C-alpha positions as CSV (number, residue, x, y, z in Angstrom):
1,M,56.8,-4.2,13.2
2,T,57.0,-5.6,16.5
3,P,56.8,-3.6,19.8
4,S,59.3,-2.3,22.1
5,A,61.0,-3.7,24.9
6,E,58.6,-0.9,27.3
7,Q,55.5,-1.4,25.1
8,I,55.6,-4.7,26.0
9,R,56.1,-4.1,29.3
10,L,53.2,-2.3,29.3
11,F,51.1,-4.2,27.6
12,E,51.9,-6.9,29.7
13,S,51.4,-5.3,32.7
14,L,48.0,-3.5,31.9
15,T,46.3,-7.0,30.1
16,Q,47.1,-8.9,33.7
17,I,45.2,-6.4,35.9
18,P,42.2,-8.0,37.2
19,G,39.5,-5.4,37.0
20,V,35.6,-6.4,36.0
21,S,33.1,-3.7,35.6
22,G,33.4,-1.8,39.3
23,H,36.7,-3.0,40.6
24,E,39.1,-1.3,38.2
25,M,40.7,-0.1,41.5
26,A,44.1,-1.7,40.4
27,V,43.8,-0.8,37.1
28,R,43.2,3.1,38.1
29,E,46.4,2.6,40.2
30,F,48.4,1.5,37.5
31,M,47.0,4.2,35.0
32,K,47.6,7.2,37.6
33,A,51.2,5.9,38.8
34,E,52.1,6.0,34.0
35,L,50.5,9.5,33.4
36,S,52.0,10.9,36.8
37,R,54.9,10.6,34.9
38,Y,54.2,13.3,32.1
39,T,51.8,15.7,33.9
40,T,51.2,17.1,37.6
41,E,47.8,17.6,37.2
42,L,44.9,14.9,37.1
43,V,40.6,14.5,37.3
44,Y,38.4,12.5,38.6
45,D,34.8,11.4,38.6
46,N,33.4,10.0,41.8
47,L,32.8,7.1,39.7
48,G,37.1,6.0,39.5
49,S,37.6,7.1,35.7
50,I,41.1,9.2,35.3
51,F,42.4,11.5,33.4
52,A,45.6,13.3,33.0
53,V,45.0,17.3,31.7
54,K,47.4,18.6,29.5
55,R,46.4,22.6,29.5
56,C,48.0,24.8,26.4
57,G,47.7,28.1,27.7
58,I,45.2,29.3,24.8
59,P,42.0,31.2,25.9
60,G,38.9,29.5,24.5
61,A,41.4,26.4,23.2
62,P,39.1,23.4,22.5
63,R,39.0,20.9,25.0
64,L,39.7,17.6,23.3
65,M,38.8,13.9,25.5
66,M,40.6,11.0,24.5
67,S,39.9,7.8,26.5
68,G,39.5,4.2,27.0
69,H,37.7,2.0,29.4
70,M,40.1,0.3,32.4
71,D,37.4,-2.9,33.3
72,E,37.0,-5.9,31.3
73,V,34.4,-8.4,31.4
74,G,34.1,-11.3,34.1
75,F,32.1,-12.2,36.4
76,L,31.1,-11.5,40.0
77,V,30.7,-14.0,43.8
78,K,26.7,-14.8,43.2
79,Q,26.5,-17.8,46.2
80,I,28.4,-20.1,47.5
81,T,27.7,-23.4,48.0
82,P,27.7,-26.1,50.8
83,K,30.3,-27.5,49.1
84,G,32.0,-24.6,48.3
85,L,31.4,-24.5,45.1
86,I,30.9,-20.7,43.6
87,K,28.0,-19.8,41.7
88,I,28.7,-16.8,39.0
89,F,27.2,-13.8,37.5
90,P,28.4,-12.4,34.2
91,V,29.5,-8.6,34.3
92,G,29.1,-7.5,30.9
93,R,28.5,-9.9,27.7
94,T,30.0,-13.3,28.0
95,W,29.2,-16.6,25.4
96,E,28.3,-19.5,27.0
97,H,30.4,-21.4,24.2
98,V,33.5,-20.0,25.6
99,I,33.2,-20.3,29.4
100,M,33.7,-23.8,30.6
101,A,36.5,-24.9,31.8
102,Q,38.2,-21.9,31.3
103,R,40.9,-20.7,34.6
104,V,39.8,-17.8,36.6
105,K,41.0,-16.2,39.6
106,V,38.6,-15.3,42.5
107,Y,39.6,-12.0,43.8
108,A,39.1,-11.6,48.0
109,G,37.3,-8.1,48.3
110,D,39.1,-6.9,51.2
111,T,42.7,-8.4,50.5
112,G,42.8,-8.6,47.5
113,K,44.5,-12.1,47.2
114,A,43.8,-13.8,44.5
115,Y,42.6,-17.9,44.7
116,P,43.0,-19.8,41.3
117,G,40.5,-22.2,39.9
118,T,38.1,-23.3,37.2
119,V,34.6,-23.5,35.5
120,A,33.0,-26.1,36.4
121,S,30.0,-27.7,35.7
122,I,28.3,-31.8,36.3
123,P,30.3,-33.6,33.8
124,P,28.5,-34.9,30.5
125,H,28.8,-38.8,31.6
126,L,26.9,-38.0,34.2
127,L,23.9,-36.4,33.0
128,P,21.3,-37.4,30.9
129,A,21.6,-37.4,27.3
130,N,18.7,-35.0,26.8
131,Q,20.8,-32.7,28.8
132,A,24.2,-33.7,28.3
133,D,24.2,-32.4,24.4
134,H,22.9,-29.4,25.4
135,L,25.2,-26.1,26.0
136,L,24.7,-24.8,29.6
137,S,23.6,-21.8,30.9
138,I,26.3,-19.0,33.0
139,E,23.5,-19.9,35.9
140,Q,24.5,-24.0,35.9
141,M,27.6,-23.3,35.8
142,L,30.0,-22.9,39.1
143,V,33.5,-21.8,40.3
144,D,35.9,-24.5,41.5
145,I,38.7,-22.9,43.6
146,G,38.9,-26.6,45.5
147,A,37.4,-25.2,49.2
148,E,35.7,-28.3,50.8
149,S,33.1,-26.5,52.6
150,R,31.1,-22.6,52.4
151,E,33.0,-21.8,55.1
152,E,36.5,-22.5,53.7
153,V,35.2,-20.4,50.8
154,L,34.7,-17.8,53.6
155,S,37.2,-18.2,56.0
156,L,39.5,-16.6,52.8
157,G,37.8,-13.6,52.3
158,I,35.6,-14.1,49.5
159,R,32.2,-12.6,49.5
160,P,29.4,-12.1,47.2
161,G,30.0,-9.2,44.7
162,D,33.8,-10.3,44.9
163,Q,34.7,-10.2,41.1
164,I,36.0,-13.1,39.2
165,V,39.1,-12.8,36.6
166,V,40.0,-14.9,33.4
167,D,43.1,-16.3,33.5
168,G,44.5,-15.4,30.4
169,P,48.4,-14.5,30.5
170,F,50.1,-11.9,28.1
171,V,52.3,-13.4,25.1
172,P,53.9,-12.5,22.2
173,L,52.9,-14.7,18.7
174,M,55.0,-14.8,16.0
175,G,58.3,-12.6,17.7
176,G,55.4,-9.6,19.1
177,K,54.0,-9.2,15.4
178,K,50.6,-10.3,17.3
179,L,49.8,-10.6,20.6
180,L,47.6,-12.9,22.6
181,A,46.3,-11.8,26.0
182,K,42.9,-11.2,28.4
183,A,41.2,-8.0,28.6
184,W,42.3,-6.2,24.9
185,D,39.5,-4.9,25.3
186,N,39.9,-2.5,26.9
187,R,43.6,-2.2,27.9
188,F,44.3,-1.4,24.6
189,G,42.5,1.6,25.0
190,C,44.3,2.1,28.5
191,S,47.6,1.7,27.1
192,L,46.7,3.8,24.0
193,A,46.2,6.9,26.6
194,I,49.7,6.1,28.4
195,D,51.8,6.4,24.9
196,V,49.9,9.5,23.4
197,L,50.7,11.3,26.3
198,A,54.2,9.7,26.9
199,E,54.9,11.2,23.0
200,L,52.9,14.3,23.8
201,A,54.8,15.2,27.1
202,D,57.3,17.9,26.3
203,E,55.1,19.5,23.2
204,R,53.1,22.6,23.3
205,L,49.6,21.6,21.5
206,A,46.2,24.1,20.4
207,V,43.9,22.4,22.1
208,D,43.5,21.4,26.3
209,L,44.1,17.6,26.3
210,Y,42.3,15.6,28.6
211,I,43.4,11.9,28.6
212,G,42.9,8.6,30.3
213,A,40.2,6.0,31.1
214,T,36.5,5.4,32.5
215,V,35.1,2.9,34.5
216,Q,32.3,0.4,34.0
217,E,31.9,0.7,30.1
218,E,31.1,-3.3,30.2
219,S,28.1,-2.8,32.4
220,G,26.3,0.1,29.9
221,L,28.6,3.2,29.5
222,R,28.6,4.7,32.9
223,G,31.9,5.8,33.1
224,A,31.2,7.7,29.8
225,R,28.6,9.7,30.8
226,T,30.5,10.6,34.5
227,A,32.9,11.8,32.7
228,A,31.7,14.1,29.5
229,F,30.1,15.9,32.8
230,A,33.3,15.9,34.6
231,V,35.3,16.8,31.6
232,E,32.7,18.7,29.6
233,P,34.9,18.2,26.5
234,D,34.1,19.4,22.7
235,V,35.5,17.0,20.9
236,S,35.5,13.8,22.2
237,I,37.9,10.5,20.6
238,V,37.0,7.2,22.1
239,F,39.8,4.4,22.1
240,E,38.3,1.4,21.7
241,S,39.4,-3.1,20.6
242,S,37.2,-3.9,18.5
243,A,36.1,-7.4,17.1
244,A,38.0,-8.4,14.0
245,N,36.1,-10.5,11.6
246,D,38.7,-11.4,9.1
247,N,39.6,-14.8,10.0
248,Q,37.4,-16.4,7.7
249,G,39.1,-14.9,5.0
250,D,36.2,-12.3,3.7
251,P,38.2,-8.8,2.7
252,L,35.0,-7.9,2.6
253,E,34.2,-7.9,6.3
254,F,34.2,-5.3,8.7
255,G,37.5,-5.3,11.0
256,Q,40.5,-7.0,8.6
257,Q,43.7,-7.3,11.2
258,G,46.2,-5.9,9.5
259,G,44.5,-3.0,8.0
260,G,45.2,0.0,10.3
261,V,43.3,2.2,12.5
262,L,39.5,1.0,12.9
263,M,37.3,4.7,11.9
264,R,34.2,3.5,13.4
265,F,31.0,5.4,11.7
266,I,28.2,3.5,13.2
267,D,27.0,1.5,16.1
268,R,24.1,0.8,18.4
269,T,24.8,3.2,20.7
270,S,25.9,6.4,18.3
271,I,26.3,7.8,15.0
272,T,29.7,9.2,14.3
273,H,29.0,13.1,14.0
274,R,30.0,13.5,10.2
275,G,31.8,16.6,10.6
276,L,34.7,14.9,13.0
277,F,34.4,11.6,10.5
278,R,35.0,13.3,7.7
279,Y,37.9,15.0,9.9
280,A,39.1,12.5,10.4
281,V,39.3,10.6,7.7
282,D,41.0,13.5,5.6
283,L,43.8,13.5,8.4
284,C,44.4,9.8,7.4
285,E,44.6,10.2,4.0
286,E,47.1,13.3,4.6
287,K,49.3,11.4,6.7
288,S,48.9,8.5,4.9
289,I,48.5,6.9,8.1
290,R,46.6,3.0,7.3
291,H,43.1,2.9,8.4
292,Q,39.6,1.1,7.5
293,Y,36.2,1.5,7.6
294,F,34.1,-0.3,10.5
295,M,30.7,-0.6,12.0
296,A,29.9,-2.4,15.0
297,L,26.2,-4.8,16.4
298,G,27.6,-2.8,20.7
299,G,28.2,0.4,21.5
300,T,31.4,2.4,23.1
301,D,31.4,5.1,25.5
302,S,31.0,7.7,22.7
303,G,26.9,6.4,23.2
304,E,27.2,8.1,26.6
305,I,29.9,10.7,25.6
306,H,27.8,12.4,22.3
307,V,24.7,13.3,24.1
308,A,26.0,14.7,26.9
309,R,25.0,18.0,28.1
310,S,24.5,20.2,25.2
311,G,26.6,17.6,22.6
312,C,29.8,16.6,21.8
313,P,31.6,15.1,18.3
314,S,32.5,12.1,19.1
315,M,34.4,9.0,17.4
316,T,35.4,5.7,18.0
317,V,38.6,5.2,17.0
318,G,41.0,1.7,17.5
319,V,41.8,-1.7,16.3
320,P,40.3,-5.4,15.5
321,S,41.0,-8.0,18.2
322,R,40.0,-11.4,17.4
323,Y,38.6,-13.5,19.8
324,I,37.3,-10.6,22.4
325,H,35.7,-11.7,25.6
326,T,37.3,-14.5,26.3
327,N,40.8,-15.2,27.9
328,S,42.4,-15.3,24.3
329,S,42.1,-12.0,22.3
330,M,44.1,-11.0,19.8
331,M,45.6,-7.9,18.4
332,D,47.9,-7.0,15.5
333,Y,50.3,-4.5,16.6
334,S,50.6,-2.9,13.2
335,D,46.7,-1.7,13.9
336,Y,48.2,-0.8,17.3
337,A,51.0,1.2,15.8
338,A,48.3,3.4,13.1
339,A,45.9,3.6,15.8
340,K,48.9,5.5,17.9
341,E,49.7,7.6,14.5
342,F,46.2,8.4,14.0
343,A,45.7,9.9,17.5
344,L,49.2,11.7,18.1
345,A,48.4,13.5,14.3
346,F,45.0,13.8,15.7
347,A,45.8,15.7,19.1
348,R,49.0,17.7,17.5
349,G,46.6,18.5,14.3
350,L,43.1,20.2,16.5
351,D,42.9,23.7,16.9
352,T,40.1,26.7,17.1
353,A,39.7,26.7,13.1
354,A,39.6,23.5,12.4
355,Y,37.6,22.8,15.1
356,R,34.9,25.5,14.0
357,D,35.4,25.3,10.4
358,R,35.5,21.3,9.7
359,I,34.3,19.9,12.4
360,I,31.7,21.8,14.5
361,S,30.4,23.5,11.2
362,Y,29.1,20.7,10.2
363,S,25.8,21.5,13.3
364,R,25.1,25.3,12.9
């Protein structure tokens, strides 16, 4: 199973746009253009989350919120040294082991122009033995864009607070069965939102669908909180690219690539609503959608959405991606197809009776 030419276009475009938390503007513009192809109504929160609205016209119909998040992990310019090197500040959870020697792009805030560079440090050859054998902290790392002075960097329009994004080209592997790129966490969710809306554009649903993406998930689920207050959903499905744990070959580990859509039942920020979880798993079984159970040590936007206002049954579904939060994360396209099949079946099948009798009844 391999992606179509249109899906390749969408995947490549989305993964290559820069969008560290708080700097999602270019991603949002792309989402706006794509979502507008299938709806005339878009809503935003005041932080920049964006949702397409597809109303069903049925009084009292449930509001279904489906969302990915636009931001990716990366860095901000912290300080600029007299020699023109850039000290960095991490945004989101990034592992020191995978940062050194990565190529990056520094984006001047005023112009949006990208300046390529590399993550550097004092070479181990020049360090005392007791330091050369130890992993450097992010505070000790620098970005080198080839400038020779602080003044030269400033002349490019680069200032503290500007974003720095790892350079991870989009590359189909094995004929497109696997897809390599930066930022699958979570441009996967952005792509799925666009794909699902496109499939449903000419269909009549029994819910009011709000589908799109939030901001600032990697920096603390901030956009999820504001978006949930803006949308006021009755049910929420969060699309998320999660850490695969299959490359050692243990079939009991959670997150097996090629195993289908992830049904997350718990993580650090939320316990999935039992009525919603049972409904989702039953749907997969009824529709013969390949799926697998999942739990995680991290959290997702569900952590904020499920406790918004008086509470909202919320569940995280998605795909297992290898090497997330690096410049070379990898997604299995068959998992994407299963996630899309689930999302479509969920949106098509949910109505007032299903919400009342099979989901919210577990809470009352």
